[in-house]
PLY file of the C-alpha trace (Angstrom):
ply
format ascii 1.0
element vertex 185
property float x
property float y
property float z
element edge 184
property int vertex1
property int vertex2
end_header
-19.77 -8.42 -8.64
-22.81 -6.34 -8.63
-23.62 -3.61 -6.25
-27.49 -3.01 -5.73
-29.14 0.40 -4.79
-32.71 0.43 -4.03
-34.36 3.61 -5.13
-38.03 4.84 -4.32
-40.00 5.60 -7.18
-43.42 7.31 -6.75
-45.68 9.31 -9.02
-45.56 13.03 -8.01
-49.18 13.02 -6.41
-48.68 9.68 -4.61
-45.16 10.02 -2.82
-45.08 8.55 0.52
-43.63 10.30 3.49
-41.15 7.17 3.62
-37.64 8.12 2.20
-36.33 6.43 -0.96
-32.87 4.83 -0.09
-29.72 4.20 -2.05
-27.10 1.87 -0.45
-23.97 0.76 -2.54
-20.25 -0.15 -2.10
-17.67 2.66 -2.24
-15.43 2.43 -5.47
-12.90 -0.23 -4.90
-10.24 2.38 -5.80
-11.21 4.45 -2.76
-10.76 1.45 -0.38
-7.67 -0.20 -2.03
-5.80 2.78 -3.70
-6.36 5.19 -0.91
-4.78 4.40 2.21
-7.04 7.09 3.85
-9.70 8.59 1.83
-9.61 12.35 1.78
-11.59 13.71 4.78
-13.79 16.02 2.45
-15.03 13.46 0.13
-18.54 13.36 -0.61
-21.10 11.67 -2.95
-24.30 12.78 -4.96
-26.63 11.32 -7.32
-27.87 13.07 -10.38
-31.20 11.92 -11.71
-32.17 12.71 -15.43
-34.88 15.26 -15.50
-33.92 16.89 -12.43
-31.56 20.11 -12.46
-30.01 19.52 -9.02
-28.25 16.41 -7.65
-28.95 14.84 -4.37
-26.49 14.58 -1.66
-25.53 10.97 -0.54
-23.40 9.92 2.51
-19.96 8.52 2.04
-18.90 6.29 4.95
-15.33 4.78 4.60
-15.73 2.75 7.84
-18.52 0.65 6.50
-17.24 1.07 2.73
-20.73 2.36 1.75
-22.32 5.51 0.26
-26.13 5.75 1.06
-28.69 8.48 1.12
-32.55 8.87 0.08
-34.05 10.17 -3.01
-37.43 10.46 -4.54
-37.93 10.07 -8.28
-41.12 10.35 -10.04
-42.22 7.26 -12.15
-43.24 6.92 -15.68
-40.05 6.91 -17.77
-36.53 5.58 -17.78
-34.16 7.68 -15.61
-30.33 7.86 -16.01
-28.56 7.90 -12.56
-25.26 9.27 -12.17
-23.41 8.98 -9.08
-20.19 10.98 -8.56
-17.71 10.69 -5.28
-15.93 13.92 -5.24
-14.35 16.55 -3.37
-15.89 19.84 -2.81
-13.84 22.75 -4.32
-16.45 25.65 -3.63
-16.11 27.23 -7.04
-18.82 29.49 -8.21
-19.07 27.63 -11.54
-19.95 24.42 -9.61
-17.17 22.45 -10.85
-15.93 19.85 -8.19
-13.09 17.31 -8.00
-14.84 14.35 -9.34
-12.82 11.16 -8.24
-15.21 8.47 -9.63
-18.47 7.99 -11.10
-21.01 5.28 -11.88
-23.87 5.56 -14.44
-26.88 3.41 -15.04
-30.50 3.55 -16.18
-33.51 2.89 -14.11
-36.72 1.96 -15.76
-39.69 3.40 -13.76
-42.36 2.34 -16.11
-45.34 -0.10 -16.19
-47.30 1.25 -13.02
-46.14 3.11 -9.90
-44.13 0.93 -7.35
-43.07 2.30 -3.98
-39.51 1.07 -4.76
-37.34 -0.01 -7.74
-33.95 -1.82 -7.84
-30.91 -0.36 -9.24
-27.94 -2.50 -9.79
-24.38 -1.10 -10.47
-21.79 -3.54 -11.84
-18.60 -2.62 -10.16
-16.94 -2.43 -13.48
-19.30 0.41 -14.26
-17.42 2.63 -11.42
-15.00 4.62 -13.49
-12.55 7.21 -12.39
-11.21 7.87 -16.08
-14.27 8.75 -18.10
-16.55 11.02 -15.86
-19.21 13.42 -17.35
-20.21 16.71 -16.31
-24.02 16.57 -15.27
-24.51 20.19 -14.30
-26.15 21.23 -17.44
-27.57 18.02 -18.91
-28.41 15.41 -16.28
-29.08 12.73 -18.86
-25.99 12.80 -21.45
-23.52 15.10 -19.55
-20.55 16.41 -21.10
-17.09 14.85 -21.18
-15.25 18.07 -20.49
-15.43 21.32 -18.36
-14.11 24.78 -18.66
-11.69 25.13 -15.76
-10.48 28.60 -15.90
-10.65 28.82 -19.70
-9.06 25.35 -20.34
-11.16 22.69 -21.48
-10.19 19.53 -19.62
-11.72 16.11 -18.88
-13.73 15.99 -15.55
-11.77 13.08 -14.12
-8.30 14.61 -14.88
-8.70 18.35 -14.19
-5.18 19.07 -14.68
-5.32 17.13 -17.88
-2.11 15.18 -17.10
-3.39 12.24 -18.74
-3.28 13.91 -22.14
-1.37 11.42 -24.24
-0.35 9.43 -21.23
-1.68 6.48 -19.22
-4.86 7.38 -17.53
-4.35 4.66 -14.91
-1.70 6.68 -13.58
-2.89 10.28 -13.58
-6.69 10.75 -12.91
-8.08 13.02 -10.15
-8.43 9.79 -8.08
-5.08 8.36 -8.48
-3.27 11.72 -8.06
-5.51 12.39 -4.84
-4.66 8.93 -3.56
-1.02 8.88 -4.22
-0.36 12.47 -2.78
-0.15 14.34 -5.96
-1.85 17.71 -6.79
-4.85 16.86 -9.16
-5.26 20.34 -10.19
-1.50 20.91 -11.31
-0.17 18.88 -13.95
3.50 19.67 -12.77
2.83 17.93 -9.41
2.41 14.39 -10.29
2.71 11.40 -7.97
0 1
1 2
2 3
3 4
4 5
5 6
6 7
7 8
8 9
9 10
10 11
11 12
12 13
13 14
14 15
15 16
16 17
17 18
18 19
19 20
20 21
21 22
22 23
23 24
24 25
25 26
26 27
27 28
28 29
29 30
30 31
31 32
32 33
33 34
34 35
35 36
36 37
37 38
38 39
39 40
40 41
41 42
42 43
43 44
44 45
45 46
46 47
47 48
48 49
49 50
50 51
51 52
52 53
53 54
54 55
55 56
56 57
57 58
58 59
59 60
60 61
61 62
62 63
63 64
64 65
65 66
66 67
67 68
68 69
69 70
70 71
71 72
72 73
73 74
74 75
75 76
76 77
77 78
78 79
79 80
80 81
81 82
82 83
83 84
84 85
85 86
86 87
87 88
88 89
89 90
90 91
91 92
92 93
93 94
94 95
95 96
96 97
97 98
98 99
99 100
100 101
101 102
102 103
103 104
104 105
105 106
106 107
107 108
108 109
109 110
110 111
111 112
112 113
113 114
114 115
115 116
116 117
117 118
118 119
119 120
120 121
121 122
122 123
123 124
124 125
125 126
126 127
127 128
128 129
129 130
130 131
131 132
132 133
133 134
134 135
135 136
136 137
137 138
138 139
139 140
140 141
141 142
142 143
143 144
144 145
145 146
146 147
147 148
148 149
149 150
150 151
151 152
152 153
153 154
154 155
155 156
156 157
157 158
158 159
159 160
160 161
161 162
162 163
163 164
164 165
165 166
166 167
167 168
168 169
169 170
170 171
171 172
172 173
173 174
174 175
175 176
176 177
177 178
178 179
179 180
180 181
181 182
182 183
183 184
């Protein structure tokens, strides 16, 4: 199954006042594995070449994530969508539950919109990247209070184990504590 998102792409000098939109299905694991999604669940999109992410709206009732973003044309952009729980840390590390990545080619003339399709298989909960310091390539690990850990497994409980049973998403959905490797589901 392919999930489609429509993103606006406009040259910096020619941006219309109309917002660009993203609409896509939520990760299947959130609607299948979680009886109730966390109340504080949020979504955002990182766009390569931009320092800050753009907030998206997570709607469990309609099983969609949506929002608007303006992206300058003229290059290929890497888009990274995070579904996460805010932790309020001064270093900006969040509890990322799932992530989708893909490229959007904004070349060959300015167009008011461009289509971005995400294959459902591209939504991962085991191999997330930290986009805070590199919105194109990201980093596979984060420094969490002096421990270098994978972003999608902040308590590093999957180390040497089966990632299908111990990621942030699985631990959150099954009532475990994704920040304490001694409190597993």
